[in-house]
C-alpha positions, 0 to 999 in steps of 0.5 A, a space after each residue: 544143303 551147301 551149309 550142311 556140306 561145309 559144316 561136315 567138311 569143316 568137322 572132318 578137317 578139324 578131326 584130322 588135324 587135331 588127332 594125335 600122331 599114330 603113324 611110323 616116325 621116320 625121323 633119323 639119319 639115313 645112308 643113301 645111294 643114288 643115280 642122278 641122270 646128269 651126275 651119275 652114281 652118288 652117296 649121301 646122308 639124309 636126315 629127317 626130323 618130324 615136325 610134331 606140331 604138324 603130324 596127325 593120325 598116320 600123316 607126318 611133316 618132316 624137315 629134310 636135309 641131305 648132304 652129298 660129299 664134295 657137292 653140298 647140302 640140300 634142304 627141304 620138307 617131306 610129308 608122309 602118309 602111311 608108306 608114301 613119302 613126298 619130298 621137296 628139296 633145294 641145293 643151298 646155292 640157288 645158282 645151281 638151279 638144283 631143286 626138285 620133288 621126289 616121291 618115295 615108298 617106305 618099307 623095311 629091309 630084310 633085317 628090319 631097318 626102315 628104308 625109302 626108295 625115291 624117284 625125283 624130278 628137277 625141271 630146271 637143273 641142266 635143262 631137266 633131270 631125274 634120278 633115283 635114290 635108296 636110303 636106309 636108316 642107321 
């Protein structure tokens, strides 16, 4: 029975990872506004670039880059599953301890542009931190 389960599970995983990407491509540049628990209101530019080799069915992997004027650049990865987007990010200067994880909901604006609204958590930055961000694709 266990061997049958393993064979079925292996087949399910293989089918998922080999399926062509059929979801919404979120790649592009986004104009963002946010509110950080320690730093207050800010603006940023986010770029998402799909990793096509790691994107299958409705699920996609992305390279993430966020540039915050007068503060710096964050790099990370994102993964999308339908309208859910998870993001890990870290400031390029590790001494800031400014890194974390975000979860976002993808939707469209009234004029049809792709957007995502994110909540993030950082356990090390200034003793812990959270924030929100809304981004609209240009």
